[in-house]
N, C-alpha and C positions, 0 to 999 in steps of 0.2 A: 579788546582783551590785550593788557601788557603783557610782555614777554615771561615776567616773574609769575603773573596769574596765570599763564597757560602752561608753567612749569608745574605748578603745584596742581593745577588741574588734572594734570597725567600721572600723578603719584600712585602709585598701586597701593594695596593695602597690606597692612604689615603681615598679614596671614597669607600672602598670595606665596603658592610656590613657586614662584619664578625668583624670589629674593634669594641671595645666596651671600654668605659672610667669605670674603675671601681675602688672601695676603695681598697688600697695596704691592704696586710697582714703585719703583722711586720716583717717578713724576707724580703719582699719587699720595707718596709718602708726604711729598712736599706740599702739595694740595690740600691735604688734609691738614698739615701743620699750620697752613694758611688760614684755613676755615676756623679751628679751635682757638687762634692765636689771641682773640678778646679776651678768651676765660685763661688759658695759660700762659702768656709772655710775662706777665708781673710788669718788673719797670723797664723792661725791654721795648724797644720799636720792633717793628716785623723784621725788618731786615736781621737786626742781632739776633731776635729769637729764633728766626729760621738758620743764622750761623752757629747759634748753641746747639739747636738739635742737631744738625750735623756734626758738632764737635763732638756730642754724647755718643752718638751711632759710634765712632771711633774708637770709644773706650774697651779695654779687655772685656768688659762685662756684656757689651752690647756687639762685639764682633763676631763674625762667623755663626750668623743666625741668634745671636743673643736678644735680638730685640725683633720683634714681628708688627707691622702695622696691618690693622685688619680694616675692612670696608663692608658695608653691606649695600649692596648692588643690584638692581634688577635686570635679571638677564635678558629681558625683553630687548633692551636697548644695547647696541653692539657700541665697543669702546669707539671714542671719538679718533678721528686722524694722529691725533697726538699720544693714541695708546690709553688715554682715559677715561672713566666712567664716571657716572655720578652719583657720588657718595649719601647715601641716605643716613648711614650713621659710622662712626669709626670710633676704633680704640686701639692701644696697644698690648702687648704683652712682653714681658721682660722673664728671660730663662733666669733660673737661681737654682742653686745649689742648695739642697734640703737635707734634712735629718727627720726619719718617722720610726718612733720607737712603740712597738705594739707590747700589750701587757706584759711586764716584766722581761722583756726582750730587750736586745741590744739596739742603739740607734744606728738605723741601716741610712746611709746615703742614697737619695735618690734626685730627681730632677721635679722642680715644682716651677711654678709661674707667677708673677706678680703683675696686675691688670692696672693701667693708668689710661688717662687722658682719654677718659669715656665723653665722647661728644656726638649731640647730633645738632645740624645747623638748625637755625630758629626758624627758617622758613616752614622747615618739616617737623616740627616738634606737634605732639599732642596727637601725633597717629601711629604712636605704638612701636616706631622703629628700632629705638633704643632698648626696649624689653625683646624685640625679636633677634637684635645682634646678642643680646647677652644670654638668649636660650641658646642659640645657634653656639655661641663660644663656650659654654659649659659642655656640651658635646664634643665639641671639637679637642677641649684641653682636658679630655678624659684620656688623650691618647698622644696627644701633639709632642713632637720631639721625646717621646720615650722609646725604651728599646723595643724592637719589634715583639709583638703579641702581649706589651705589658701594657698596665694603665696607670697613671698617675695618681698619686695619694691626694694631694691637695692643691689648691692655689689662693692667693689671698689679692684683695684690693682695699682701698683707703675711701669710704663714701664722705663726699661733701656736701651731699643734698640729704642729711638726715637718715635713722635706721631702717626706715620701710623699704626703700624702694628695691636696694639689694638684696635684703634679708626675704623678701618675698619670691627671689630667684635663686636662693640657694646659697646665699655668701651670709653666713650666721654673725652678728655685731659682736665682739669681743672686747674685754677692757680697753677704755680709751681717755686715760688719765693721763696728766701731767702735772708738775710742781714747776712752779716758776721762780725764779730768783732773779733780783734787778744787778745790773752792772754795779761793779766795785772799783774805786779807784785806787791807785795803788798806797796811797797815804793813808786808806782805811783797812789796809791788810790785817788780818788776825794773826796770831801769833800760836800755832798749831804745834810748834816745836817738830816739824816734819819739812825735810827738803823736797821739793816738786821739781820734776825734770819735764820741760815742755817738750810734745813730740814734733820730731820731723817726718817729712812722707819715708825717709828710709827706716824709720821707726817700726813702722805697722806691719811690715810682713813678717816679724818673728813675734809680734804680741798678735796678731789674728791666727796664727798656727797655734799659738798656746791657748788661745781662746777656744779653738775648734775642739781642741783635744778637751778642754774642762767642760764644755758643752756636752760632748759625747758622754762622757763621764758621768755628769750628773743626770741626763738623760736615761743612762743605762740603771739608776738606782730604783728601787721598787717604790712605786707611788700608791695614791688612795684608791679604794676598790671602785669608786664610780668613774675612774679615767681609764679608758680602752686603750686609748694612744696619746702620746705625744709627739709633737711636730715642732720643728725650729727652722726657719732659714739660717744659713750659715753666716755667721759674719766675717765671710773672708777679706781678703786685701783687696778683691777686685772689687767688690761690693763698697768698701770704703774710698776707693779712687773714683769710682763713680760719681758718688756724692760729691768728693773735692773737684772733681772736673767741673761741675756745676758752679760751685762757690768762687774756683778759680777763673773761671770766664766770667761770671758776674763782679767778681773783686775787680778785674782788670777792667772791666767795661764801664763799671761805673765808679768805682773809687780808684782807678789807676793804681792799684795796689795789689801785689800777691801774697794770698793768706796762708805763709808759711808754717806756722803753727796749727798742728793739726788735733793736739790734745794734751793731755797731763798725766802724770805717773808719780806716784809717791810709794813707799815703803814702809809697812808695818814696823812695829818695833821688835817684832819676831821675824822680820825679812821677806815678810809676802808684800807680793806688788799690788798697789790697786792703781788701774788707770782708766782713763775715758778716751774716747774720740769723739770730737765734734766737727761741725761744720755750721757755716754762716747761711742762713737762709735770709735773701732777699725779697722782701715782698713788694706789691704793688706800689707802696707809699713807706718813707722811712719809719714811720710808726709800726712798721709790720715786721721791721729787720729784727732777725732771732738769731741765738747763738743754740743751734740743736746739739744735745747731747746725743750721737749716733749708737754709742754702744758703752756701758759700764761694768768693769771686770774687777774681782778681787780673787786672787789665787787662793784658793782653798775654801771658799765660801759659794757653794753649792746655791744657797738663797740668794745670792745676786742673779735677778733676771726672772724669779719667780715671786710671787705675790703671797704667799704663805705668811703669816707672823706668826706661827708657831715654829715654822722652819727657818723663818728667818733669826728669833730670839735665842731658837737653841743654839745658834752658830755666834751670835753676838758677845763682841766684846769691844771694849772703849777704845782698844789699838785698831780693830778697822773702821769703826767712827770715825776716827780722827784722819785716817787715809784719805776716806772716802770725802770729810770734810774739806781737805787740803785742795784734791783736784777740782770740786766743785767752786772752791774759791779761785782756784787758777782759770775756771771757765769764766766766772764773772770777771776777773780782770781783763780777760780778753774782749770780753763782750763790751767792758767800756774803752778799751782800747780800738774797736771797730766802729763804735756809736751804735750798738745794739741795743734795743730796748729791754732785753731780757733773756735769761738762760732757760731753757724748757729742757725738761727730762721727761721723757714719755714712759709711763707705765713703772714709775720708780718702785724698787721692792721697799718693806719695811725699813730696812737697814739703811737704804739712800735716803728716805723721808727722815728717819733720823737724823742723817747728816745734815741734811739740807737746813735741817731747823737750828743748827747747832751755828751754822753760817748766818742764817736770816730767820728768826725766830717766828717771825709773823708769815710766813711761806705756806701755804696750803694747798691740798691737791684739788686739781681742777678736773671735773667729768665732763670730757666731752660729749655734747649731745647731738651736734649738727655739721661738726666737720672732721676730717680726719680721724673718720671710725676704722678703726682697723675690724677687718671682715675675714672670714676664713669659709671655704668651701669643701667638703669634703668630699672627694671622687672616688674613696676605696670602697671597700668592701661594705655591706652593711652591716651597721653596727648596733649592738643590744640598746633598746629604748631607753633603758636604765643608766647607761653610760655614755661620755662625753670624749670629745678631742681636747687635748689641753696644748694651747699654744705657749711653748717655753720662749723666753728672750722676745717678747713682742716689744720691740724697741724702734726708735728712728730709723736706724741703718735698714730695717726691713721694708721700708717705705719706698716705693717708686710713683 
């Protein structure tokens, strides 16, 4: 019998009480990254992928316990001489600032977690280890990194394996749509009559602070009777910097270029600002390279980030549409400059869709059903059956 066969022959049942989900040590963190590299490294080789993961751990979002690598292990087997254990399944959680507003109450800041890099080694698949890991993780995240004696409210993840697997374990699928725009050359620029400022890294802190104030204000407003709780991940500057650390690393590794432009801002005719923050996503092939809009904001437009057509149209005016169209066109120009195949806006509001059709009339909303499916698990109090949790600003910035 081969060593591999002997290894799998000794595997425990997924229901074994000796299985435990534990934080990985530094060596095991690297070990789990090596294991999941074929799924998550994209265009990078293994060494560069490990370097990128180490680079991201140094960002403000991930430092000081902001990221935790989890591994499912069999406690029957002691650690090796290197201090590592056999990893049956693994994942990561990122600590995120969040807002929760209960029925007609104010938005209160709390801690949430995003779950990513869920992985089970191929030789161990089909044995229920990933399911066991997520069951254990759900219980741990009830209180993980919360104030003593308090329970967390919600966690999120993005499924790349369809709608059923995570939903059966408590993470409900939420709207997961996007609109795509083609790259646009400078010679094809439209005349919107609006000047556009391209954003640098130093512009983001003030805009993100303002966005947080607007988001809290919007969440404090009365909502429909069937919404018991509204939640949002805060689009703060450290979140944007985490995304930009990814694109900067890949931009330098793959293109020998630093992506200095981080978004675009335009003013409406009455002086309100509209802006978007973007990031370049480098796929496994050049055809998968995208410019993703992380967050789109219009001052005074509470409908931005919501999906209610009625709410959006109550606030609609041509100046708003023109400003959004101008910053979307700036994104198209940037996509062309970097050889990206498209610009994507996740879960666009009706106003954003209207503006997108102004710059590209053929654009349509795509409803994703098998990848990047936004999913949320409510960890808080038991809610009435007739009510729901509304996820506000369910946009690309929240992804991890």
